[in-house]
C-alpha positions as CSV (number, residue, x, y, z in Angstrom):
1,X,-55.9,14.0,-42.1
2,X,-54.7,14.2,-45.9
3,X,-50.9,14.9,-46.1
4,X,-50.6,18.2,-48.0
5,X,-47.7,18.6,-50.5
6,X,-44.9,20.9,-49.7
7,X,-45.1,22.5,-53.1
8,X,-47.9,24.5,-54.8
9,X,-51.0,22.4,-55.5
10,X,-51.8,22.2,-59.2
11,X,-55.2,22.3,-60.9
12,X,-54.9,18.7,-61.8
13,X,-54.5,17.7,-58.1
14,X,-57.8,19.8,-57.2
15,X,-59.5,18.2,-60.4
16,X,-58.6,14.6,-59.2
17,X,-59.8,15.1,-55.6
18,X,-63.1,16.9,-57.0
19,X,-63.8,14.3,-59.6
20,X,-64.1,16.8,-62.3
21,X,-62.0,18.0,-65.3
22,X,-59.3,20.5,-65.2
23,X,-61.3,22.8,-67.3
24,X,-64.1,22.8,-64.7
25,X,-61.5,23.7,-62.0
26,X,-60.0,26.5,-64.2
27,X,-63.5,28.0,-64.7
28,X,-64.3,27.9,-61.2
29,X,-60.9,29.6,-60.1
30,X,-61.2,32.3,-62.9
31,X,-64.8,32.8,-62.5
32,X,-65.5,32.1,-66.1
33,X,-68.0,29.9,-67.9
34,X,-71.0,28.1,-66.3
35,X,-70.3,25.4,-63.7
36,X,-73.1,23.6,-62.1
37,X,-73.7,24.2,-58.4
38,X,-72.7,20.7,-57.2
39,X,-69.6,20.7,-59.3
40,X,-68.6,24.1,-58.0
41,X,-69.1,23.0,-54.5
42,X,-66.9,19.9,-55.0
43,X,-64.2,22.1,-56.5
44,X,-64.3,24.6,-53.7
45,X,-64.2,21.9,-51.1
46,X,-61.2,20.3,-52.8
47,X,-59.5,23.7,-52.9
48,X,-60.1,24.2,-49.3
49,X,-58.9,20.7,-48.4
50,X,-55.7,21.0,-50.5
51,X,-55.2,24.7,-49.3
52,X,-55.0,25.6,-53.1
53,X,-54.0,29.1,-53.8
54,X,-54.3,30.4,-57.5
55,X,-51.0,31.6,-59.0
56,X,-52.0,35.2,-59.8
57,X,-48.5,35.9,-61.1
58,X,-48.7,33.2,-63.6
59,X,-52.2,34.2,-64.6
60,X,-51.1,37.8,-64.9
61,X,-48.1,36.8,-67.2
62,X,-50.4,34.8,-69.3
63,X,-53.2,37.4,-69.8
64,X,-51.3,40.5,-69.4
65,X,-53.5,41.6,-66.7
66,X,-53.0,42.2,-62.9
67,X,-56.6,41.3,-61.8
68,X,-56.3,44.1,-59.4
69,X,-58.7,47.1,-58.9
70,X,-57.4,50.5,-57.7
71,X,-59.7,52.4,-55.3
72,X,-59.1,55.9,-54.2
73,X,-61.2,57.3,-51.2
74,X,-60.9,60.7,-49.6
75,X,-61.0,59.5,-45.9
76,X,-60.5,55.9,-44.7
77,X,-61.6,57.0,-41.2
78,X,-65.0,57.7,-42.5
79,X,-67.4,54.6,-42.3
80,X,-69.2,55.8,-45.4
81,X,-66.4,55.1,-47.5
82,X,-65.3,51.8,-45.9
83,X,-69.0,50.6,-46.4
84,X,-68.7,51.6,-50.0
85,X,-65.5,49.8,-50.4
86,X,-67.2,46.6,-48.7
87,X,-69.7,46.6,-51.4
88,X,-67.2,47.1,-54.2
89,X,-64.9,44.3,-52.8
90,X,-67.8,41.8,-52.6
91,X,-68.3,42.0,-56.4
92,X,-64.6,42.2,-57.0
93,X,-63.6,39.2,-55.1
94,X,-66.6,37.2,-56.5
95,X,-64.9,37.8,-60.0
96,X,-61.3,37.1,-59.0
97,X,-60.2,40.6,-58.4
98,X,-58.3,42.0,-55.6
99,X,-58.6,45.7,-54.3
100,X,-55.9,48.1,-53.8
101,X,-57.1,50.8,-51.3
102,X,-55.5,54.3,-51.2
103,X,-56.4,57.3,-49.1
104,X,-56.3,60.8,-50.4
105,X,-57.2,62.4,-47.1
106,X,-59.2,65.0,-48.9
107,X,-56.2,66.4,-50.6
108,X,-56.0,66.8,-54.4
109,X,-52.2,66.4,-54.6
110,X,-52.2,63.3,-52.6
111,X,-55.0,61.9,-54.7
112,X,-52.9,62.5,-57.9
113,X,-50.0,60.6,-56.4
114,X,-52.3,57.8,-55.4
115,X,-53.4,57.5,-59.1
116,X,-49.9,57.3,-60.2
117,X,-49.0,54.6,-57.8
118,X,-52.1,52.5,-58.8
119,X,-51.0,52.9,-62.5
120,X,-47.4,51.9,-61.6
121,X,-49.1,48.8,-60.2
122,X,-50.8,48.1,-63.3
123,X,-54.2,47.9,-62.0
124,X,-57.0,46.9,-64.5
125,X,-59.3,49.6,-63.5
126,X,-59.9,52.4,-61.0
127,X,-62.8,53.5,-58.9
128,X,-62.4,57.0,-57.4
129,X,-64.3,59.0,-54.8
130,X,-62.7,62.3,-55.5
131,X,-61.5,65.2,-53.5
132,X,-62.4,68.9,-53.7
133,X,-60.6,70.6,-56.6
134,X,-59.7,67.2,-57.8
135,X,-57.5,66.9,-60.9
136,X,-58.1,63.2,-61.3
137,X,-60.2,63.4,-64.4
138,X,-57.6,65.4,-66.3
139,X,-55.0,62.9,-65.3
140,X,-57.1,59.8,-65.9
141,X,-57.9,60.9,-69.4
142,X,-54.2,60.6,-70.4
143,X,-54.1,56.9,-69.4
144,X,-55.7,53.9,-71.0
145,X,-56.9,52.4,-67.8
146,X,-60.9,52.3,-67.4
147,X,-62.2,54.3,-64.5
148,X,-65.4,55.0,-62.7
149,X,-66.1,58.0,-60.4
150,X,-68.3,56.8,-57.3
151,X,-70.3,59.2,-54.9
152,X,-68.6,62.5,-56.0
153,X,-68.2,63.9,-59.5
154,X,-65.2,66.0,-60.5
155,X,-67.3,68.7,-62.2
156,X,-70.9,69.5,-62.9
157,X,-70.1,68.9,-66.7
158,X,-68.6,65.5,-66.2
159,X,-70.5,62.9,-68.4
160,X,-68.1,59.8,-68.1
161,X,-68.8,56.7,-66.1
162,X,-70.2,57.4,-62.7
163,X,-72.4,56.0,-59.8
164,X,-73.9,58.5,-57.6
165,X,-76.8,59.2,-55.3
166,X,-79.8,61.5,-56.0
167,X,-78.5,64.1,-53.5
168,X,-81.0,66.8,-54.8
169,X,-84.0,64.5,-54.6
170,X,-82.8,63.3,-51.2
171,X,-82.6,66.8,-49.7
172,X,-85.9,68.0,-51.2
173,X,-87.7,65.1,-49.9
174,X,-86.1,65.6,-46.4
175,X,-87.0,69.2,-46.4
176,X,-90.5,68.5,-47.6
177,X,-90.9,66.1,-44.4
178,X,-89.9,69.0,-42.1
179,X,-92.4,71.3,-43.8
180,X,-95.2,68.8,-43.6
181,X,-94.8,68.8,-39.8
182,X,-95.4,72.4,-39.8
183,X,-91.9,73.9,-39.7
184,X,-91.4,77.4,-41.5
185,X,-88.1,78.2,-39.9
186,X,-85.8,75.5,-41.2
187,X,-82.0,75.9,-41.4
188,X,-79.4,73.7,-43.1
189,X,-75.8,72.8,-42.3
190,X,-74.0,72.1,-45.6
191,X,-70.8,70.5,-46.2
192,X,-68.1,71.9,-48.2
193,X,-69.1,74.4,-50.8
194,X,-66.5,73.1,-53.3
195,X,-68.1,69.7,-53.4
196,X,-71.0,69.0,-55.9
197,X,-72.7,66.7,-53.2
198,X,-73.1,69.5,-50.8
199,X,-74.3,71.9,-53.5
200,X,-76.8,69.5,-54.9
201,X,-78.2,69.0,-51.3
202,X,-78.6,72.7,-50.8
203,X,-80.3,73.0,-54.1
204,X,-82.9,70.3,-53.1
205,X,-83.4,72.2,-49.8
206,X,-83.9,75.5,-51.4
207,X,-86.3,74.1,-54.0
208,X,-88.6,72.5,-51.4
209,X,-88.6,75.7,-49.2
210,X,-89.2,77.9,-52.3
211,X,-92.2,75.6,-53.6
212,X,-93.8,76.0,-50.1
213,X,-93.3,79.8,-50.2
214,X,-90.9,79.9,-47.2
215,X,-88.0,82.3,-47.0
216,X,-84.4,81.0,-46.4
217,X,-82.4,83.8,-44.7
218,X,-78.6,83.7,-45.1
219,X,-78.2,83.0,-41.5
220,X,-80.1,79.8,-41.9
221,X,-77.6,78.4,-44.3
222,X,-74.5,77.4,-42.4
223,X,-71.4,76.1,-44.3
224,X,-69.4,73.3,-42.5
225,X,-66.4,71.1,-43.4
226,X,-67.7,67.7,-43.0
227,X,-66.1,67.3,-39.5
228,X,-68.0,67.1,-36.2
229,X,-66.4,70.3,-34.8
230,X,-67.8,72.3,-37.8
231,X,-71.2,70.8,-37.0
232,X,-70.9,71.9,-33.4
233,X,-69.8,75.5,-34.5
234,X,-72.6,75.9,-37.0
235,X,-75.2,74.5,-34.5
236,X,-74.1,76.9,-31.9
237,X,-74.5,79.8,-34.2
238,X,-78.0,78.6,-35.2
239,X,-79.0,77.9,-31.6
240,X,-77.9,81.2,-30.3
241,X,-79.2,83.4,-33.0
242,X,-81.7,86.1,-32.3
243,X,-84.4,84.1,-34.1
244,X,-83.3,80.4,-34.0
245,X,-84.8,77.8,-36.4
246,X,-87.3,75.2,-35.1
247,X,-85.7,72.5,-37.4
248,X,-82.2,71.9,-38.8
249,X,-81.1,69.7,-41.6
250,X,-77.7,68.5,-41.2
251,X,-76.4,67.2,-44.5
252,X,-73.5,65.1,-43.2
253,X,-73.3,62.5,-40.4
254,X,-70.2,63.7,-38.8
255,X,-71.7,67.3,-38.6
256,X,-74.7,65.8,-37.1
257,X,-72.6,64.6,-34.2
258,X,-71.4,68.1,-33.6
259,X,-74.8,69.6,-33.8
260,X,-76.2,67.1,-31.3
261,X,-73.4,68.0,-28.8
262,X,-74.4,71.8,-29.3
263,X,-78.0,70.9,-28.5
264,X,-77.0,69.2,-25.4
265,X,-74.6,71.8,-24.1
266,X,-77.2,74.5,-24.7
267,X,-79.9,72.3,-23.1
268,X,-82.1,72.5,-26.1
269,X,-84.4,69.5,-26.1
270,X,-84.8,67.6,-29.4
271,X,-87.5,67.4,-31.0
272,X,-89.5,69.3,-28.3
273,X,-87.7,72.6,-29.2
274,X,-85.6,71.7,-32.1
275,X,-86.2,69.0,-34.8
276,X,-83.0,67.5,-36.3
277,X,-82.9,65.6,-39.7
278,X,-79.5,64.0,-40.7
279,X,-78.1,63.0,-44.0
280,X,-76.5,59.4,-43.7
281,X,-77.9,56.6,-41.6
282,X,-75.4,54.7,-39.5
283,X,-76.1,52.2,-36.7
284,X,-75.6,54.9,-34.0
285,X,-78.6,56.9,-35.5
286,X,-81.1,54.3,-34.4
287,X,-79.5,54.0,-30.9
288,X,-79.1,57.7,-30.1
289,X,-81.4,59.5,-27.8
290,X,-83.6,60.7,-29.4
291,X,-83.4,58.2,-32.3
292,X,-82.4,60.3,-35.4
293,X,-84.6,60.8,-38.5
294,X,-82.1,60.2,-41.3
295,X,-81.8,60.2,-45.2
296,X,-80.2,56.5,-45.6
297,X,-78.0,56.3,-48.7
298,X,-77.5,52.9,-50.3
299,X,-73.8,53.0,-49.6
300,X,-73.1,49.3,-49.9
301,X,-75.0,49.1,-53.2
302,X,-73.0,52.3,-54.4
303,X,-69.8,50.2,-54.2
304,X,-71.3,47.3,-55.8
305,X,-72.6,49.2,-58.8
306,X,-69.4,51.1,-59.2
307,X,-67.5,47.8,-59.4
308,X,-70.0,46.3,-61.7
309,X,-69.8,49.4,-64.0
310,X,-65.9,49.1,-64.0
311,X,-66.1,45.5,-65.0
312,X,-68.5,46.3,-67.9
313,X,-65.6,48.6,-69.2
314,X,-62.9,45.9,-68.5
315,X,-64.6,43.0,-69.7
316,X,-66.7,43.9,-72.8
317,X,-68.2,40.3,-73.1
318,X,-69.3,40.1,-69.5
319,X,-72.8,40.1,-68.1
320,X,-72.1,43.5,-66.7
321,X,-71.4,44.9,-70.1
322,X,-74.9,43.5,-71.2
323,X,-76.6,44.9,-68.3
324,X,-75.0,48.2,-67.7
325,X,-75.2,50.2,-70.9
326,X,-75.6,53.8,-69.3
327,X,-72.5,55.7,-68.2
328,X,-74.4,57.2,-65.2
329,X,-76.3,55.4,-62.4
330,X,-78.3,57.4,-59.9
331,X,-79.3,55.5,-56.9
332,X,-82.3,56.5,-54.6
333,X,-82.1,57.2,-51.0
334,X,-84.8,56.4,-48.3
335,X,-86.1,58.6,-45.6
336,X,-86.3,56.9,-42.2
337,X,-88.4,58.8,-39.9
338,X,-87.7,58.3,-36.2
339,X,-88.0,60.4,-33.1
340,X,-85.8,63.6,-33.8
341,X,-88.5,65.3,-35.9
342,X,-91.8,66.6,-34.7
343,X,-94.1,69.4,-35.1
344,X,-92.5,72.8,-34.0
345,X,-93.2,74.0,-30.6
346,X,-96.3,76.1,-30.0
347,X,-95.7,79.9,-29.8
């Protein structure tokens, strides 16, 4: 076993063990330049054997940058946001950046405090998944730090850097699937009305219904709050209404959980008497009984692309700056048809 020094390992020592130049080691450590695969492997092996840790403080003092990215999400308990963070962190780590995570808990004031905290930490850029009634954009415009909105936009008029999902198109396609099965009485459980994401999904639903010449009564549009309990309450209202629907489109995975509980309690078999289509695809969707038909969002890719767009703003000479020239990326979803949707029951 090689005796490791009891002081910080230097680039020169790594270079000597790897049999390469100090410049090559520096390029690998800082993710700069082009290093051959074999040389990179030898450098990484030497770093591992010597337990080398880059001196981030020295690098920050030299470059005037923190090599840290701030991330603001509205709910750290929601696997959607953690999956997006995983994608973001994958790109960040590959480029030598760390990620500082903050949670706004769907509170606009807490979100603002989080942004101020991140700026006090001198982060090089910020990715934000904003809250309802967010004041983030107004604040960020007063700072010089680059930022990207991910998943949620602060307003319909916002035209800055953002990576989002085609929520309108996803809801339109999902509703068309139910119509194609023969459903005419279709209800939707929508998330918070003060979030553009929910409004876009409702608009896509309405467009598909209108195109098919199908009416949408007010009672068939239930407004939830992105929580299982709201899905349960909305589901109960629909199931027990004088003229219940034959299909329900739940536009959030948490509300779908509440809806399925309501169906179970009222002994409404799915899909024999009620088809269910859910927005968001998580592992439990394929293992539930019945297996859920879902709209799958490219969540991991959402985080990756948000980080790449931020890198394009932070590093004007990077490959991301060459490849990402638009300020808006809209990602497509995928409809995964499983067992929870079928033709409506015969009258």
